[in-house]
N, C-alpha and C positions, 0 to 999 in steps of 0.2 A: 659322611663319615666324619667323626668329630677326634680331634686331636687336644690335649690343654697344654693351653698357651704360658709362655714362662711364670703370669699371674694363676695356675692355677685354677684357668676359666676356661672352659668349653666354648671352644674357635667352631663353624663350620672348617672344612678345607675344601676350595671349589675351582676347577677351573688347577687342580695341581699348586695350587696357593693354598696359604695355611690365612687366613681372616681372622684380626686383631678384634675386639669388642671397638673400637674407633675406624679402623675398616671396616667394618660390616653397619657401621651408622653412614658414614659416607657412600659405601654402597645402596643401603637403601634410596638414600636420599637420589640419588640416579639415578633409583627403579622408579620412584614415587615420578621424575620430573618426566620420566620417556612412558607412563602410563597416565600422566595427564597430558603427556602431546595426542596420548590414544583416544583418550578419552576425559574433553575439555570440563572445564565446570559446568555448574549450571549457571553461571554469569556470560556467558559466552555467546549466546542468543541472543543478549541486549547488543550487542555491537550491530548484530545485524538484519533486527526484526525494527520498522519501525513506527512506532503505535499513535504518529501525530505525521499527516503529510502536508506539509505546509504549500505548498505549491501548489498542489488541488485544491486545496481549502482556498487559497487566491485566485484563482481560475473562478471555482465554481463559484464566489460571492460578487467578482468581474462581470458570467456572465446571467444568472439567475436573479440580484438584488434586481437588477434591472425591471423586470420581471414585474416586482410588487411595484417599484417606484411608477409603472406607466399603468397599472389597473388604478390606485389608488390617487393620484396624481390628478383629479378630476372632484374627490370629497372634498381635500384641502390640503396645506403641509403639515396641519400635525398630523392627519391622518399617514399623507405617505410618510412623513420622518418616524412615525411610530413601526408605519413595517417595512422599511427600510434598515432602518436600526435592528426590527427581530429576523429577519433574512441574513441582517448580515453572522446575526449570533449562530443562529443555527448552520447558518454555513460553515462559519466559521467553523465549529464543533463538529459536523456529525462531517460532514465533507474531505476532512481531516482525517479522520478517522474510515470511514470505508476506503479513502484510498489508499490506506497505512496495508487495509484489506489483499485491499484488488494488489497492489504491490509483494504481497505475502503472498498470496495463490494463483499469480499470475500464470506459471507455469506448471498451474497439479491439475493431473487427469485422473477421471476422467474430464474429457475436455467437454462434457456435456454438464459436468454435474459445476466445471467453476464458472462456464458461461449461465446458469441456472443461478447462481449466487451474485454475482456480477450484473447480470441486467437485470434481474424479479428480485433477488430475496434484500440486501442491499439497498438497491431504492425505495423498495416498498417501508423499510426500517423508516429509513432517511422523511421518505413525503408522509409516513403518521403520526414521526417529533416533530414535522412543519406543519399540516395539517394544527394537533391538537395544539403548538404555541400560537398557532395567530388568532384558531375560535377563543384559546384563554385569554388576550389580548384583544378577540373584535378586532380584527381587522377587514374591513369591507373588501369583498366581493370577492373572500380569498379563496372560496370554490372555484371561481373561474381562476384565481392566479394557481393555487395547486396544482391541477389540471395543468396548464402549461409551466407549470414548475416540475412537474414530474415526467412530461416529454423530455425534458431537456434536459432532466437525473439519470434517466432510461440510455439516453443520447452519448453523455456525457461519460458516465461507467461504461459502457462499452469502448468508447474513445482512449478514455483512461486504460483501459485494459490491453487494446490494440500500442498506444504507445510506449508503455510501458514495457510490456516482449519491447520494442524497439531500443528500450535502452534510457527513456527520455521521458520527463519529468520523477524520479525518480530523486531520494532522500538516501539517508542513511550512507552507509559504505560505499553503496554500489553507486551515490549522485553524482550528475554533474554541476555545472554551475548553473543554477537558473536561467540566466543570457542567454547561454548555449540553447540551451530545452528552446524556450522562447525563439529566437534563430530557426529551429528546428520546426517548429509549429505550425507555419502556412503549408509547410511539402508532406508535414506528415496529416495536415484537416482533406487535403488534396486525396493522398493513399486510403486516407481514411472512407471518404467518399466514392471512391470509386469500387472499393468493395464489395458492395451487391451489388453494380451492375455487370464488372468481369466474370459474379460469381455466375451470374444470369446469363449473360452471353456464352461464358466457355461451356454452361450447360447446355445452350443452344449449339453449340460449335460455332461462334459466332467467334477468335479470335485478335478483335481489332483495337480493343484499349490495350493505350501500353501498361508495361506491368512495373511500372515506376513514374 
């Protein structure tokens, strides 16, 4: 229903009150704010999604670079240095990226698809990149080093999945301090190593391992 206002301009009558054009401007603004609250802008996801997990990148460098150093150290300092620098670059770039993906999908369903993505797809892409980089720079014994690195990559991906579901080694809004994460690391590693034996004993009816 509409009534002319004092200026001859039609204004809607809402909830028993005559709204002027100025009131309608304010009203629209309030409605927009409520609409924004229910439908946040596209930029809102950026605060919840990290594109690079620096914590996992640091851990990946710490655990995988020594593999290439050990394999190439007998060839000479130059070969070892080149392999270490190349592996550091690969780990810092890709491990940080795929750990961010793991953080994003860690609670997704179906679980089997999440597990396949984390344990097979992401490590395979990383190892392909790693192999191509070391082939390009002719790293000595690269096949052995990449095989060992691949095993570590699968295990570290599953470990990342496990600890991130426990709220550890996260970045972005969900993060805790890196020092606090490192303090939890030994206990989480112990629990992770017990997962397979505990599952096997549970299947056999032997519940003798501690749950914590």
